[in-house]
C-alpha positions as CSV (number, residue, x, y, z in Angstrom):
1,M,31.8,-25.7,130.2
2,K,31.9,-24.2,126.7
3,D,35.4,-22.9,127.2
4,A,36.7,-26.5,127.6
5,L,35.6,-27.3,124.1
6,S,37.2,-26.0,120.9
7,D,35.1,-24.0,118.4
8,S,36.1,-26.6,115.9
9,L,34.5,-29.4,117.9
10,L,31.4,-27.3,118.7
11,S,31.0,-26.4,115.0
12,Q,31.2,-30.0,114.1
13,F,28.7,-31.0,116.8
14,S,26.2,-28.4,115.8
15,E,26.4,-29.4,112.2
16,L,25.9,-33.1,113.2
17,V,22.9,-32.1,115.3
18,A,21.3,-30.2,112.4
19,A,22.0,-33.0,110.0
20,R,20.6,-35.8,112.2
21,T,17.8,-34.1,114.1
22,A,17.0,-30.9,112.1
23,L,17.6,-28.9,115.3
24,H,19.3,-25.6,114.8
25,F,22.0,-24.3,117.2
26,P,23.9,-21.4,115.7
27,R,27.1,-20.1,117.3
28,E,25.3,-17.8,119.7
29,R,23.5,-20.8,121.2
30,W,26.5,-23.1,121.5
31,G,26.5,-22.6,125.3
32,D,23.0,-23.9,125.5
33,L,23.9,-26.8,123.2
34,V,26.7,-27.9,125.5
35,H,24.5,-27.6,128.6
36,K,21.8,-29.8,127.1
37,A,24.5,-32.2,125.8
38,G,25.7,-32.6,129.3
39,S,22.2,-33.8,130.3
40,A,22.1,-36.3,127.4
41,A,25.6,-37.5,128.2
42,K,24.5,-39.0,131.5
43,E,21.8,-41.1,129.8
44,F,24.3,-42.4,127.3
45,G,26.6,-43.4,130.1
46,F,29.2,-40.6,129.8
47,D,30.5,-38.6,132.8
48,N,32.4,-36.2,130.5
49,V,30.5,-34.0,128.0
50,Q,33.6,-33.6,125.7
51,A,34.1,-37.4,125.5
52,F,30.3,-37.7,124.7
53,I,30.4,-35.1,121.9
54,R,33.5,-36.8,120.4
55,W,31.8,-40.1,120.5
56,L,28.7,-38.7,118.8
57,T,30.7,-37.0,116.0
58,S,32.7,-40.2,115.3
59,S,30.1,-43.0,115.6
60,P,26.9,-43.8,113.7
61,M,23.7,-43.5,115.7
62,T,20.5,-45.5,115.6
63,Q,17.2,-43.7,115.2
64,E,16.4,-44.4,118.8
65,Q,19.6,-42.7,119.9
66,I,18.9,-39.7,117.7
67,E,15.5,-39.3,119.3
68,I,16.9,-39.6,122.8
69,L,19.4,-36.9,121.9
70,S,16.7,-34.7,120.4
71,S,14.6,-35.0,123.6
72,H,17.4,-33.6,125.6
73,L,18.1,-30.8,123.2
74,T,14.6,-29.5,123.3
75,I,12.4,-28.4,126.3
76,S,10.1,-31.1,127.6
77,E,8.6,-29.0,130.4
78,T,5.6,-26.8,130.2
79,Y,2.5,-25.8,132.3
80,F,-1.2,-25.6,132.2
81,W,-3.0,-22.8,130.4
82,R,0.3,-21.5,129.0
83,E,-0.2,-18.2,127.2
84,P,-3.7,-17.6,128.5
85,Q,-4.6,-15.2,125.7
86,V,-4.4,-18.2,123.3
87,F,-6.9,-20.2,125.4
88,E,-9.2,-17.2,125.7
89,A,-9.2,-16.9,121.9
90,L,-9.9,-20.6,121.7
91,E,-12.8,-20.6,124.2
92,E,-14.4,-17.3,123.3
93,Q,-14.1,-17.2,119.5
94,I,-12.5,-20.1,117.7
95,L,-14.4,-23.0,119.3
96,P,-17.8,-21.2,119.2
97,E,-17.4,-20.6,115.5
98,L,-16.3,-24.2,114.9
99,I,-19.3,-25.5,117.0
100,R,-21.8,-23.4,115.0
101,S,-20.3,-24.6,111.7
102,C,-20.8,-28.3,112.4
103,E,-23.5,-28.3,115.1
104,Q,-26.2,-29.3,112.5
105,S,-24.0,-31.8,110.6
106,D,-21.4,-34.2,111.9
107,R,-20.7,-32.7,115.3
108,Q,-17.0,-33.6,115.0
109,L,-14.0,-31.6,116.2
110,R,-10.4,-32.7,115.7
111,I,-7.5,-31.0,117.5
112,W,-3.8,-31.9,117.5
113,S,-1.2,-30.9,120.1
114,A,2.1,-31.4,118.2
115,G,5.1,-31.5,120.5
116,C,2.9,-32.0,123.6
117,A,5.8,-32.7,126.1
118,T,4.4,-33.8,129.5
119,G,0.7,-33.2,128.4
120,E,-0.3,-30.0,130.1
121,E,-1.3,-28.5,126.7
122,P,-3.6,-31.2,125.4
123,Y,-5.2,-31.5,128.8
124,S,-5.8,-27.7,128.8
125,I,-7.4,-28.1,125.4
126,A,-9.7,-30.8,126.8
127,I,-10.7,-28.6,129.7
128,A,-11.5,-25.8,127.3
129,L,-13.7,-28.1,125.3
130,R,-15.4,-29.3,128.4
131,R,-16.1,-25.6,129.4
132,V,-17.4,-24.6,126.0
133,I,-19.5,-27.7,125.0
134,P,-21.9,-28.7,127.9
135,A,-23.2,-31.8,126.1
136,L,-19.8,-33.2,125.1
137,E,-21.1,-36.7,124.8
138,D,-23.1,-35.7,121.7
139,W,-19.9,-34.8,119.9
140,R,-17.1,-36.8,118.3
141,I,-14.0,-35.2,119.8
142,T,-10.5,-36.0,118.8
143,I,-7.6,-34.6,120.8
144,L,-4.3,-36.1,119.5
145,A,-1.2,-35.4,121.5
146,T,2.2,-36.3,119.9
147,D,5.8,-36.0,120.8
148,I,9.2,-37.4,119.9
149,N,10.0,-38.6,123.4
150,P,8.2,-41.9,124.4
151,R,9.2,-41.5,128.1
152,I,7.5,-38.1,128.5
153,L,4.5,-39.5,126.6
154,R,4.3,-42.2,129.2
155,K,4.4,-39.6,132.0
156,A,1.8,-37.5,130.2
157,S,-0.6,-40.4,130.0
158,T,-0.7,-40.8,133.7
159,G,-2.3,-37.4,134.2
160,L,-0.3,-36.8,137.4
161,Y,1.3,-33.4,138.0
162,S,3.1,-31.4,140.7
163,E,2.3,-27.8,141.8
164,W,4.9,-26.5,139.4
165,S,2.7,-27.4,136.4
166,F,0.1,-24.9,137.7
167,R,2.4,-22.0,138.3
168,N,0.6,-19.7,135.9
169,A,-2.7,-21.4,135.6
170,P,-6.0,-19.8,136.8
171,P,-7.0,-21.2,140.3
172,W,-10.2,-22.7,139.0
173,L,-8.4,-25.1,136.7
174,K,-6.9,-27.1,139.5
175,E,-9.9,-26.8,141.8
176,R,-12.4,-28.1,139.3
177,Y,-10.5,-30.5,137.1
178,F,-8.0,-32.2,139.4
179,R,-8.0,-34.2,142.7
180,L,-5.2,-34.1,145.2
181,K,-3.4,-37.4,145.9
182,K,-1.9,-38.5,149.2
183,D,1.6,-38.0,147.9
184,G,0.8,-34.3,147.0
185,K,0.5,-34.9,143.3
186,C,-2.6,-33.6,141.4
187,E,-4.4,-36.1,139.3
188,I,-6.6,-35.0,136.4
189,L,-10.2,-36.1,136.4
190,P,-10.7,-39.4,134.4
191,E,-13.3,-37.8,132.1
192,I,-10.7,-35.2,131.0
193,R,-7.8,-37.7,130.7
194,K,-9.8,-40.1,128.5
195,M,-10.4,-37.2,126.0
196,V,-6.7,-37.2,125.0
197,T,-4.9,-39.8,122.9
198,F,-1.1,-39.8,123.2
199,A,1.0,-41.1,120.4
200,Y,4.6,-41.1,119.3
201,L,5.4,-38.9,116.2
202,N,8.5,-37.2,114.9
203,L,7.5,-34.0,113.2
204,S,10.8,-33.8,111.4
205,E,10.8,-37.3,110.0
206,D,7.3,-39.0,109.9
207,I,4.6,-38.7,107.3
208,Y,1.6,-36.4,107.9
209,P,-1.1,-35.7,107.2
210,S,-2.2,-39.3,107.1
211,P,-5.1,-41.4,108.5
212,L,-2.4,-43.9,109.5
213,N,-1.4,-41.7,112.4
214,N,-4.6,-39.7,112.7
215,T,-3.1,-36.4,111.6
216,N,-5.4,-35.5,108.8
217,A,-8.5,-33.2,108.7
218,M,-7.6,-31.3,111.8
219,D,-9.7,-28.2,112.8
220,V,-7.0,-26.8,115.2
221,I,-3.3,-27.6,115.6
222,F,-1.2,-26.4,118.5
223,C,2.5,-26.5,117.7
224,R,4.0,-24.1,120.1
225,N,7.7,-23.6,120.9
226,V,8.7,-26.6,118.7
227,L,9.6,-25.1,115.4
228,M,12.1,-22.6,116.9
229,Y,14.5,-25.5,117.4
230,F,14.4,-26.5,113.7
231,T,16.6,-25.3,110.9
232,P,14.7,-22.6,108.9
233,E,14.3,-24.9,105.9
234,R,12.9,-27.8,108.1
235,A,10.6,-25.4,109.9
236,R,9.1,-24.2,106.6
237,S,8.6,-27.8,105.5
238,V,6.9,-28.7,108.8
239,G,4.7,-25.6,108.5
240,Q,3.6,-26.7,105.0
241,R,2.7,-30.2,106.3
242,L,0.8,-28.7,109.2
243,N,-1.1,-26.6,106.7
244,N,-1.9,-29.8,104.7
245,S,-3.1,-31.4,108.0
246,L,-5.8,-28.7,108.5
247,V,-9.2,-28.5,106.9
248,Q,-10.0,-25.3,105.0
249,G,-10.4,-22.5,107.6
250,G,-8.5,-24.5,110.2
251,W,-6.4,-22.8,112.9
252,L,-2.7,-23.1,113.7
253,M,-1.3,-21.9,117.1
254,V,2.4,-21.4,117.3
255,G,4.6,-19.9,120.0
256,A,4.9,-16.1,120.2
257,C,8.6,-16.3,119.2
258,E,7.7,-18.4,116.1
259,L,5.3,-15.9,114.5
260,S,6.7,-15.3,111.0
261,Q,5.2,-14.9,107.5
262,L,8.5,-16.3,106.2
263,L,7.8,-19.6,108.0
264,F,4.1,-19.6,107.4
265,P,3.4,-17.8,104.1
266,Q,0.5,-20.1,103.3
267,F,-1.5,-18.9,106.4
268,A,-3.4,-15.7,107.1
269,A,-2.4,-14.1,110.4
270,V,-5.4,-13.3,112.6
271,H,-5.3,-10.9,115.6
272,F,-7.0,-11.6,118.8
273,P,-6.6,-9.6,122.0
274,G,-3.1,-10.2,123.2
275,T,-2.2,-12.8,120.6
276,I,-1.9,-13.7,116.9
277,V,-2.8,-17.1,115.4
278,Y,-2.8,-18.4,111.9
279,R,-5.7,-19.5,109.8
280,K,-5.6,-21.7,106.7
281,G,-7.2,-19.9,103.8
282,P,-6.8,-19.5,100.0
283,P,-3.3,-19.1,98.5
284,N,-1.5,-15.8,99.0
285,P,-3.3,-14.8,102.1
286,Q,-3.9,-11.1,102.9
287,P,-2.0,-9.3,105.7
288,A,-3.1,-9.7,109.3
289,V,-6.7,-8.8,109.8
290,E,-9.0,-8.3,112.8
291,F,-11.2,-11.4,113.3
292,H,-14.9,-11.1,113.8
293,L,-17.4,-13.9,114.3
294,E,-19.4,-12.9,111.2
295,T,-16.3,-13.3,109.0
296,N,-16.6,-16.2,106.5
297,F,-13.9,-18.1,106.5
298,D,15.1,-49.7,127.7
299,Q,13.3,-52.4,126.0
300,Q,14.2,-56.1,125.5
301,P,15.3,-57.3,122.1
302,F,12.3,-58.5,120.1
303,I,12.2,-62.2,119.3
304,P,9.8,-62.8,116.4
305,Q,6.9,-65.2,117.2
306,P,4.7,-67.2,114.8
307,L,1.9,-65.1,113.4
308,K,-1.5,-65.6,115.0
309,P,-4.3,-66.3,112.6
310,V,-6.6,-63.4,111.9
311,A,-9.6,-65.3,113.3
312,E,-8.1,-65.0,116.8
313,L,-8.6,-61.2,116.7
314,E,-12.1,-61.4,118.1
315,W,-11.8,-58.8,120.9
316,L,-14.8,-56.5,120.5
317,A,-18.2,-57.3,121.9
318,P,-20.2,-58.6,120.3
319,P,-17.8,-60.7,118.1
320,I,-17.7,-59.8,114.5
321,E,-17.7,-62.5,111.9
322,F,-16.0,-61.5,108.7
323,S,-17.8,-62.3,105.5
324,M,-16.8,-61.1,102.0
325,G,-20.4,-60.9,101.0
326,D,-21.4,-58.8,104.0
327,M,-18.7,-56.2,103.2
328,I,-19.7,-55.6,99.6
329,P,-22.1,-52.6,99.4
330,P,-24.6,-52.1,96.6
331,A,-23.0,-50.9,93.3
332,E,-25.7,-48.3,92.8
333,G,-25.5,-44.9,94.5
334,P,-25.8,-41.2,93.9
335,A,-22.9,-39.5,92.1
336,L,-20.6,-37.6,94.5
337,Q,-19.9,-33.9,94.0
338,H,-17.2,-31.8,95.7
339,P,-16.1,-28.3,94.7
340,V,-12.4,-29.0,95.5
341,Y,-11.8,-32.4,93.9
342,T,-14.2,-33.2,91.1
343,R,-12.6,-36.4,89.9
344,V,-14.5,-38.2,92.7
345,E,-17.7,-38.1,90.6
346,K,-16.9,-41.3,88.7
347,V,-15.1,-44.5,89.4
348,D,-12.1,-45.1,87.2
349,E,-12.8,-48.0,84.9
350,E,-9.2,-49.2,84.7
351,A,-7.6,-49.4,88.2
352,P,-8.4,-48.4,91.8
353,C,-5.3,-46.3,92.3
354,G,-7.0,-43.1,91.1
355,I,-10.0,-43.8,93.3
356,T,-7.8,-44.3,96.3
357,L,-6.3,-40.9,95.7
358,S,-9.7,-39.4,95.5
359,V,-10.9,-41.1,98.7
360,R,-7.7,-39.9,100.5
361,T,-8.2,-36.4,99.3
362,L,-11.8,-36.3,100.5
363,A,-10.8,-37.8,103.9
364,N,-8.0,-35.2,104.3
365,L,-10.5,-32.5,103.6
366,G,-12.6,-33.8,106.4
367,K,-15.4,-35.0,104.0
368,L,-15.5,-38.5,105.6
369,T,-19.1,-39.4,104.6
370,D,-18.3,-38.6,100.9
371,A,-15.0,-40.5,101.2
372,L,-16.7,-43.5,102.7
373,A,-19.4,-43.6,100.0
374,L,-16.8,-43.4,97.2
375,C,-14.7,-46.1,98.8
376,E,-17.7,-48.4,99.1
377,K,-18.4,-47.9,95.4
378,A,-14.8,-48.8,94.6
379,I,-15.0,-52.0,96.8
380,A,-18.1,-53.0,94.9
381,K,-16.1,-52.9,91.7
382,Y,-12.7,-54.1,93.0
383,K,-13.8,-56.7,95.5
384,L,-10.3,-58.3,95.9
385,D,-8.2,-55.1,96.5
386,P,-7.0,-55.2,100.2
387,G,-5.9,-51.6,100.1
388,L,-9.5,-50.4,99.6
389,Y,-10.7,-52.4,102.6
390,F,-7.9,-50.9,104.6
391,L,-8.8,-47.4,103.5
392,R,-12.5,-48.0,104.2
393,A,-11.5,-49.1,107.7
394,T,-9.5,-46.0,108.4
395,I,-12.4,-43.8,107.5
396,L,-14.8,-45.9,109.6
397,Q,-12.4,-45.5,112.5
398,E,-12.4,-41.7,112.2
399,L,-16.2,-41.9,112.2
400,N,-16.0,-43.8,115.5
401,R,-17.6,-46.8,113.9
402,E,-15.0,-49.1,115.4
403,G,-16.8,-52.4,115.1
404,E,-17.2,-51.9,111.3
405,A,-13.6,-50.7,111.1
406,V,-12.4,-54.0,112.7
407,A,-14.4,-56.0,110.2
408,S,-12.9,-54.0,107.3
409,F,-9.4,-54.3,108.6
410,K,-10.0,-58.1,108.8
411,G,-11.2,-57.9,105.2
412,A,-7.8,-56.5,104.2
413,L,-6.1,-59.3,106.1
414,Y,-8.4,-62.0,104.6
415,L,-7.2,-60.9,101.2
416,D,-3.6,-60.3,102.3
417,P,-2.5,-61.9,105.6
418,D,0.9,-60.0,105.3
419,F,-0.7,-56.6,105.3
420,V,1.5,-54.9,107.9
421,L,-0.5,-51.8,108.4
422,A,-3.8,-53.7,108.9
423,H,-2.2,-55.7,111.8
424,F,-0.9,-52.4,113.2
425,A,-4.3,-50.7,113.0
426,L,-6.1,-53.7,114.7
427,G,-3.5,-53.5,117.5
428,N,-4.2,-49.8,118.0
429,L,-7.9,-50.4,118.1
430,A,-7.5,-53.2,120.6
431,I,-5.4,-51.0,122.9
432,R,-8.1,-48.3,122.6
433,Q,-10.6,-50.9,123.8
434,G,-8.4,-51.8,126.7
435,D,-7.4,-55.2,125.3
436,V,-3.6,-54.9,125.8
437,R,-3.0,-58.6,125.2
438,T,-4.5,-58.5,121.7
439,G,-2.7,-55.2,121.0
440,R,0.6,-56.7,121.9
441,R,0.0,-59.7,119.7
442,C,-0.8,-57.5,116.7
443,F,2.3,-55.5,117.2
444,E,4.4,-58.7,117.5
445,N,2.8,-59.7,114.2
446,V,3.9,-56.4,112.7
447,L,7.5,-56.8,113.9
448,S,7.6,-60.4,112.7
449,L,6.4,-59.4,109.2
450,L,8.9,-56.5,109.1
451,T,11.9,-58.8,109.8
452,A,11.3,-60.3,106.3
453,R,11.6,-56.8,104.6
454,H,14.5,-54.6,103.8
455,E,14.9,-51.5,105.9
456,E,14.3,-49.3,102.9
457,D,11.2,-51.1,101.6
458,I,8.1,-48.8,101.3
459,L,5.1,-50.4,102.9
460,P,1.9,-50.7,100.9
461,E,-0.8,-48.1,101.8
462,S,1.7,-46.3,104.1
463,E,2.2,-43.1,101.9
464,G,5.9,-43.6,101.8
465,L,6.7,-45.1,105.2
466,T,9.7,-47.5,105.1
467,A,9.9,-50.8,106.9
468,G,12.9,-49.6,108.9
469,R,11.1,-46.4,110.1
470,F,8.0,-48.4,111.0
471,K,10.0,-50.7,113.2
472,E,11.3,-47.7,115.0
473,I,7.8,-46.3,115.5
474,I,6.6,-49.7,116.9
475,H,9.5,-49.8,119.4
476,A,8.9,-46.2,120.4
477,T,5.2,-46.9,120.9
478,M,6.1,-49.9,123.1
479,Q,8.4,-47.6,125.1
480,M,5.5,-45.4,125.8
481,G,4.0,-48.1,128.0
482,A,0.9,-48.6,125.8
483,L,1.4,-52.4,125.9
484,A,2.3,-52.6,129.6
């Protein structure tokens, strides 16, 4: 198929792909590029790959079209317990150390599977946690699974797999954690499936770490066989943002073909039997060392509907009545101390923006209790700042105090009914509680508000997210089937 296309056209196509998707296809991989483009051509309605490529190189593309193309140019197929040495290291050394470090404190673990494809990896992580922590109900566990392809996320969320997904998995995995359906598919046990939250995220474009998409303060990140598709410059940029998404001492798992100190200079390489993983440490990490436990370390067009009043969003039981007075904490409280960010000791007398930065910094470090205390002190001083109520709600949400989070999000909307991200957050919480109707209504409110904004407008409290990009994220989330 490659022979039918000129080098000039292929060069132009590979450059377009790099510019619009950050995916890297040098000359030696042009054959693979054309093969994958043939798969994408069918979805775009083309029978001829050459005509498809010429159309791509001569027409503007929407973000949705770019992401559909990206999903065809990368591999969306994986299997359970892939690279078993990585899961052995996770079960036998990494998780036990993390458990010991927080067993007497917050009992919280946060893990992110970035580029999760059809879900075998995050479910494998959930199984590993179930095996290592017997009393899992006593822990706050977050397993976030993200991908650029809403359709495969929809498939992943069903928890249904064929025998092919178990081709290299140990026999016990399917026997203990799946049940056989009449159609021959294997369904993952409900208690494992509910441990994983699937969400749309574009590693190349979207903002992270951020409480907005739950990508901050991670203990472990799996990002395997994803960065190998990016241009070297974009891969290094993603590597830095993944580093920022980890707490100090957090772990990054990449594919064996992606191990490179050129891509991950900010990490220390750590050897385990049969594999190498990265650990976030001080700047200028030392060369690879042996690790020991004692080491310290197709949708319908959207038609905007009138906004529903905030008072209608009473979907948690028992109902929560919002009161400004109820949400204002005492002004007095102990001074906060933190060795990494000492500006949190005192509330700025002039404006809340510096406090917001301090709160976000503490939250990104995983110091949620300190972040919440500082945020409450700020609210006591700046009672009419909706951004502080929103920030407080995101921290409460991470602490699994969802009822209080809803009240605080409503506080933000009481002060600013057009607060887009607060409507979005309430929608996500409703969906998590199983109230799809309320979730859909909140998302419709978001899209209605966004129609009044320019595509390039930066949304308040979004850390740089534009209105145009946010609309694309909402549409992609709807394509996942979260609101079905």
